[in-house]
C-alpha positions in Angstrom: 14.8 -0.2 -13.7 12.0 0.8 -11.4 12.4 2.1 -7.9 9.7 2.4 -5.2 10.1 4.6 -2.1 7.6 4.3 0.7 6.9 6.6 3.6 4.4 7.2 6.4 4.5 4.2 8.6 4.7 4.3 12.4 3.0 3.6 15.7 -0.7 4.5 16.2 -3.3 3.7 18.8 -6.3 1.5 18.0 -8.9 3.6 16.2 -6.3 6.0 14.9 -5.3 6.8 11.3 -2.2 6.7 9.2 -1.4 7.6 5.6 1.2 5.7 3.6 2.8 7.1 0.4 4.8 5.4 -2.3 6.6 7.1 -5.2 7.7 5.2 -8.2 10.5 6.2 -10.6 12.1 4.7 -13.6 10.9 3.1 -16.8 7.2 2.6 -15.9 4.6 1.3 -18.4 1.7 3.8 -18.6 -1.0 1.2 -18.0 -0.2 -0.3 -14.7 -1.6 -1.1 -11.2 -0.2 0.1 -7.9 -1.1 -0.9 -4.5 -0.2 -2.3 -1.1 0.5 -5.7 0.4 1.2 -6.4 4.0 3.0 -9.1 6.0 2.5 -9.8 9.7 4.9 -11.9 11.7 4.5 -15.5 11.0 2.0 -14.9 8.2 2.1 -14.8 4.4 2.1 -11.5 2.5 -1.4 -10.5 1.6 -3.0 -8.0 -0.7 -4.4 -4.9 1.1 -5.7 -3.1 -2.0 -4.7 -1.9 -5.4 -5.7 0.6 -8.0 -5.2 0.5 -11.8 -4.0 3.6 -13.7 -7.6 3.7 -15.0 -9.0 4.0 -11.5 -10.4 0.6 -10.7 -9.8 -0.5 -7.1 -9.7 -3.8 -5.3 -9.6 -4.2 -1.5 -9.2 -7.1 0.9 -12.4 -7.8 2.8 -10.6 -7.1 6.1 -9.9 -3.5 5.2 -12.8 -2.6 3.0 -14.6 0.5 4.3 -11.6 1.5 6.5 -8.7 1.8 4.0 -8.7 3.9 0.9 -6.3 3.8 -2.0 -5.7 6.8 -4.2 -3.0 7.7 -6.8 -1.5 10.5 -8.7 -0.7 9.2 -12.1 1.3 12.2 -13.1 3.6 11.6 -10.1 3.5 7.8 -10.2 2.5 7.9 -6.6 0.1 5.8 -4.7 -1.4 6.5 -1.3 -3.0 4.4 1.4 -5.3 6.1 3.9 -5.9 3.9 6.8 -8.7 4.8 9.3 -10.0 3.0 12.3 -6.9 1.0 12.6 -7.0 -2.2 14.6 -4.2 -4.2 16.3 -4.6 -6.9 13.6 -3.5 -4.3 11.0 0.0 -4.4 12.5 2.4 -5.5 9.8 5.1 -4.4 7.4 3.3 -2.7 4.5 4.9 -3.1 1.0 4.2 -0.9 -2.0 3.7 -2.8 -5.3 3.7 -1.7 -8.9 2.9 -4.1 -11.7 2.0 -4.6 -15.4 1.9 -7.7 -17.6 4.5 -10.0 -16.0 6.5 -7.2 -14.3 6.3 -6.8 -10.5 8.2 -4.3 -8.4 8.2 -3.9 -4.6 9.2 -1.2 -2.1 11.4 -1.9 0.9 8.5 -2.0 3.3 7.3 0.3 6.1 6.3 -0.9 9.6 2.8 -0.1 10.8 2.1 -0.9 14.5 -1.3 -0.5 16.1 -1.1 -0.7 19.8 -2.2 1.1 22.9 
């Protein structure tokens, strides 16, 4: 069983920054990918970005250059640093961990960008 716990969401003004964290525990395959998805009201869940245990990253075009993913493999923890936030970044952000055909999700954390 794998469990993901997220933290760090909240309300921020446009142009501000937030950092999300996600800690994974349980029976985790060493070679994996961790990352973040988000879902805004009335929209489908979309990939924000991900990082493999080897360090390769992938970002959505909409966040590239503003958001940065990092991870601590020893702690099975992934971070999402979000800078220059925009109102359209408002969504529930979900942590994701996967390998082969296994996919695990966090409970989600709300990020609201508003003045």
